[in-house]
Backbone as a ProteinNet text record, in pm:
[ID]
protein_1_A
[PRIMARY]
MRLICRSHGVVLSSEEGQRIAKSLGKHSAVILQNHGLLTVGRTVDEAVAHFGSMDRCCAAQLLADAAAAGRGIKPTIIDDEDAKFTHDALTCSADMRYLMFAPAYEEIMASSKGEFLL
[TERTIARY]
8802	8767.5	8615	8549.6	8405.9	8382.9	8273.5	8238.1	8198.4	8268.1	8243.1	8150.8	8174.3	8086.6	8055.2	7934.2	7890	7870.6	7931.9	7926.8	7868.8	7788.8	7726.9	7755.4	7853.9	7877.2	7953.7	7959.4	8034.5	8181.2	8262.9	8402.2	8478.6	8444.6	8516.9	8461.1	8353.2	8296.2	8380.1	8391.3	8471.2	8411.6	8277	8214.8	8252.4	8256.7	8297.6	8442.6	8525.5	8665.2	8680.5	8599.4	8603.3	8560.9	8458.2	8414.2	8522	8587.4	8696.2	8809.5	8849.8	8960	8930.7	8804	8763.3	8775.7	8732.2	8742.2	8890	8971.3	9115.1	9186.9	9127.6	9186.6	9164.3	9064.9	9031.1	9078.4	9091.6	9121.1	9231.7	9301.1	9415.5	9374.5	9247.3	9204.3	9059.1	9023.3	8884.2	8867.1	8748	8712.1	8615.9	8656.7	8572.2	8494.1	8361.6	8277.8	8300.4	8326.9	8352.5	8484.4	8569.6	8695.3	8815.3	8801.7	8915.2	8951.2	9076.8	9122.9	9207	9196	9288.8	9344.7	9473.7	9534.6	9630.1	9649.8	9744.2	9827.6	9936.7	10019.6	10110.5	10184.7	10278.7	10397.7	10422	10529.5	10475.9	10550.7	10510.6	10507.5	10605.9	10608.9	10480.4	10432.9	10316.8	10192.8	10180.8	10065.9	10061.3	10179.4	10186.7	10153.8	10199.6	10167.8	10019	9956.5	9809.7	9742.2	9792.6	9728	9739.3	9856	9872.3	9781.4	9768.7	9680.8	9536.2	9494.5	9356.9	9330.5	9425.1	9407.4	9388.1	9471.1	9459.1	9325.7	9283.8	9152.7	9036.5	9043.6	8936.2	8934.7	9053.5	9060.5	9001.9	9037.5	8985.2	8834.1	8783.5	8636.7	8568	8621.4	8560.7	8558.3	8667.4	8670.9	8566.5	8559.2	8459.3	8318.6	8290.7	8156.3	8122	8219	8192	8168.5	8247.9	8230.8	8096.8	8058.5	7929.6	7812.8	7821.1	7711.8	7686.9	7791.7	7780.5	7708.2	7703	7636.7	7510.2	7472.3	7351.9	7366.9	7488.3	7511.9	7510.1	7434.7	7432.7	7546.8	7606.6	7719.4	7671.9	7762	7738.5	7810.6	7738.2	7798.6	7830.7	7957.7	7998.1	7963.5	7945.3	7909.5	8032.9	8008.5	8117.5	8219	8172.4	8260.6	8357.6	8308.6	8397.3	8492.4	8443	8528.7	8642.6	8611.1	8709.6	8811.3	8767.9	8857.2	8956	8904.8	8991.8	9089.5	9041.7	9127.4	9239.1	9203.9	9302.1	9403.4	9359.7	9450.5	9548.1	9506.4	9590.9	9665	9641.4	9706.9	9854.5	9938.1	10081.2	10140.6	10262.3	10330.8	10378.3	10417.5	10473.7	10600.6	10680.8	10801.7	10767.9	10664.3	10623.9	10570.3	10498.7	10450.2	10566.6	10670.9	10788.5	10851	10862	10921.2	10838.4	10707.8	10620.1	10641.5	10674.4	10688.5	10829.7	10930.5	11069.8	11111.7	11079.7	11122	11058.1	10936.6	10871.7	10938	10968.2	11035.2	11171.2	11247.2	11380.1	11373.8	11274.6	11258.2	11227	11139	11101.6	11226.8	11296.9	11420.3	11519.8	11540.8	11635.5	11591	11463.6	11415.7	11403.4	11379	11363.3	11486.6	11586.5	11706.7	11669.9	11561.5	11515.7	11442.7	11417.7	11348.8	11207.6	11142.2	11007.2	11000.8	11113.8	11120.6	11125.3	11153.2	11164.7	11034.4
9050	9057.9	9088.4	9021.1	9050	9116.2	9185.6	9251.6	9147.8	9140.3	9038.4	9091.1	9213.9	9269.6	9410.2	9447.4	9584.6	9648.6	9760.2	9825.5	9964.6	10006.8	10139.6	10218.7	10180.8	10242.5	10371.2	10441.4	10566.8	10529.5	10602.3	10565.7	10559.2	10646.1	10650.7	10561.1	10487.8	10402.4	10277.7	10229.1	10108.2	9985.5	9980.5	9866.7	9862.5	9978.8	9986.8	9942.2	9985.3	9944.3	9796.1	9735.7	9587	9518.3	9567.7	9506.5	9515.7	9632.7	9648.9	9556.3	9550.4	9461.2	9316.4	9272.6	9138	9105.6	9198.8	9177.3	9170	9262	9258.7	9135.7	9072.2	8946.7	8832.3	8844.1	8740.5	8770.5	8900.4	8945.2	9047.4	9061.1	9152.3	9297.7	9320.1	9458.5	9477.6	9598.9	9638.6	9772.5	9794.8	9926.1	9993.2	10107.6	10183.1	10284.7	10267	10358.6	10503.5	10588.5	10730.6	10760	10657.6	10680	10621.9	10517.6	10465.6	10322.7	10288.4	10153.5	10135.3	10015.1	9971.1	9837.4	9820.8	9693.6	9650.1	9517.9	9464.5	9358	9324.7	9217.7	9170.2	9063.4	9013.4	9104.3	9183.3	9281.3	9413.4	9520	9648.7	9637	9565.1	9547.5	9484.2	9380.3	9311.5	9399.1	9474.1	9563.1	9672.9	9726.1	9827.5	9767.2	9647.7	9580.8	9559	9516.4	9498.4	9632.4	9738	9868.6	9912.9	9898	9932.8	9855.1	9724.9	9641.6	9683.4	9707.4	9750	9888.2	9978.4	10112.6	10104.1	10019.3	10004.8	9938	9838.5	9777.1	9874.2	9955.3	10054.5	10156.1	10200.7	10298.6	10238.7	10112.1	10045.1	10031.4	9996.7	9980.9	10115.2	10220.3	10353.3	10396.4	10372	10404.2	10321.5	10192.4	10105.6	10151.6	10184	10230.6	10359.2	10450.9	10579.7	10560.7	10475.5	10449.2	10382.4	10288.7	10219.6	10313.9	10395.7	10487	10586.1	10628.4	10724.2	10664.9	10532.2	10462.3	10392.1	10409.1	10345.2	10198.6	10148.8	10005.7	9977.6	9880.5	9842.6	9744.7	9755.7	9665.9	9521.5	9430.7	9287.2	9242.6	9188	9138.8	8991.2	8957.3	8818.5	8740	8610.6	8531.1	8496.2	8445.6	8413.8	8316.8	8217	8114.1	8176.5	8261.6	8328.6	8426.1	8494.5	8585.3	8510.7	8398	8317	8261.8	8216.4	8164.3	8271.4	8392.5	8505.1	8539.4	8545.7	8575.1	8475.9	8348.9	8240	8241	8275.4	8280.7	8396.2	8504.5	8624.1	8644.2	8558.9	8571.1	8535	8617.7	8590.3	8568.5	8521.1	8489.5	8613.5	8597.9	8705.9	8760	8666.2	8712.6	8800.8	8764.4	8843.4	8977.2	8984.7	9113.7	9201.9	9141.2	9217.5	9276.4	9193.8	9240.1	9351.2	9347	9453.7	9586.7	9577.1	9697	9755.7	9671	9713.7	9827.3	9816.1	9924.8	10060.8	10059.4	10187.5	10247.2	10162.3	10208.1	10265.5	10194.7	10241.5	10373.6	10389.3	10514.1	10630.3	10607	10708.4	10746	10642.5	10669.8	10754.7	10722.7	10795	10939.3	10958.5	11090.3	11185.2	11123.3	11205.7	11206.8	11129.3	11108.8	11063.3	10991.1	10934	11030	11153.5	11252	11213.7	11128.7	11091.2	11004.6	10951	10870.1	10952.7	11077.4	11164.7	11204.6
10187.2	10328.8	10337.2	10416	10434.4	10569.2	10580.1	10701.9	10804.2	10912.8	11014.2	11123.2	11168.5	11271.8	11237.6	11254.9	11228	11365.3	11383.6	11511.7	11493	11585.5	11578.6	11703	11779.5	11906.3	11895	12007.9	12021.2	12028.1	11949.8	11935	12066.9	12159.6	12287.2	12394.9	12368.3	12472.7	12489.8	12613	12637.3	12567.6	12555.8	12490.7	12340.8	12279.2	12139.3	12122.8	12215.6	12210.4	12224.5	12308.7	12326.1	12199.5	12131.9	12007.7	11899.1	11892.8	11793.7	11824.2	11953	11993	11965	11989.7	11965.2	11814.2	11731.8	11587.5	11544.3	11597	11560.5	11618.7	11717.5	11767	11673.1	11586.4	11489.9	11348.6	11315.8	11177.5	11182.2	11069.9	11065.5	11034.9	11003	10971.6	10999.7	11032.6	11044.7	10979	10927.8	10871.4	10965.7	11015.3	11108.4	11025.7	11019.5	10942.2	10984.4	10889	10912.1	10986.1	11006.8	11076.3	11003.4	10927.3	10853.3	10886.8	10866	10879.2	11006.6	11063	11168.8	11122	11135.6	11099.9	11210.9	11220.3	11317.9	11249.5	11311.1	11263.2	11372.4	11345.5	11445.2	11459.1	11351.3	11348.8	11292.4	11311.8	11252.5	11101.2	11042.4	10900.2	10848.6	10919.2	10878.1	10889.6	10998.3	11014.3	10907.6	10872.8	10770.2	10633	10605.1	10478.7	10469.9	10579.6	10580.1	10551.9	10615.1	10599.9	10451.5	10391	10251.3	10160.8	10184.3	10104.7	10119.2	10243.5	10265.7	10205.8	10213.3	10158	10005.6	9941.1	9793.9	9758.9	9836.6	9810.5	9826	9927.9	9949.6	9835.6	9795.1	9684.2	9556.2	9526.7	9410.4	9415.1	9534.6	9551	9531.6	9587.1	9569.7	9427.3	9354.5	9209.1	9131	9163.2	9092.8	9125.3	9251.6	9287.3	9216.5	9209.3	9142.6	8993.3	8932.5	8788.1	8761.2	8843.1	8829.7	8851.5	8955.5	8986.4	8874.2	8807.7	8698.7	8577.2	8572.6	8462.4	8507.1	8630.8	8682	8705.8	8720.8	8742	8893.3	8931.8	9074.2	9102.9	9222.8	9255	9266.7	9227.3	9242.4	9369.2	9463.7	9586.5	9567.5	9587.8	9572.6	9698.4	9684.5	9798.1	9884.7	10003.1	10094.6	10039.9	9965.6	9907.1	9809.4	9718.6	9623.3	9692.9	9795.4	9870.5	9940.8	10002.9	10070.1	9970.7	9856.9	9752.9	9709.4	9687.9	9644.9	9756.3	9877.2	9992.3	10005.6	10001.2	10013.6	9901.6	9781.1	9666	9676.3	9741.9	9744.7	9877.3	9975.3	10104.5	10091	10151.7	10141.3	10281.2	10284.5	10410.4	10479.7	10605.3	10684.1	10617.1	10562.5	10488.9	10371.3	10300.2	10184.4	10227.8	10337.4	10388	10429.3	10488.1	10521.5	10395.7	10290.5	10168.1	10101.3	10121.8	10070.6	10141.8	10271.6	10353	10348.4	10345.2	10357.2	10263	10131.8	10041.4	10075.5	10116	10153.1	10276.8	10373.8	10495	10465	10380.7	10343.5	10268.1	10184	10109.7	10203.1	10301.5	10398.1	10484.2	10524.9	10604.4	10526.5	10398.4	10317.2	10292.2	10258.5	10226.4	10347.8	10466.3	10586.3	10673.6	10634.7	10718.9	10859.1	10869.3	10994.8	11086.4	11037	11121.9	11162.2	11079.9	11112.6	11240.2	11279.2	11402.3	11528.6	11515.5	11634.5	11691.8
[MASK]
++++++++++++++++++++++++++++++++++++++++++++++++++++++++++++++++++++++++++++++++++++++++++++++++++++++++++++++++++++++

């Protein structure tokens, strides 16, 4: 995923909300600097699967950055064409996103006896 729009607005301003909504209308996730991730999907399952994927990608990137910084290695920024190729190769269907989410949901339901829904 590449950064599509950079926003510097106040989180509670309506203009900032409009920019975030516009970005989420085109993409399934946004990273809010100093605030975290927002993801959307056609279903809750899909939005949660996007969130899990984004969270793992961010964690991997932070680990890579930390390892590189400790050795004085500067990050290599890939170009848009390579980023799109990787995205397209790893993009999965809505059914696959459901299958990625369902086991986690079932585990939470079993361990909490559904109390998290209250």
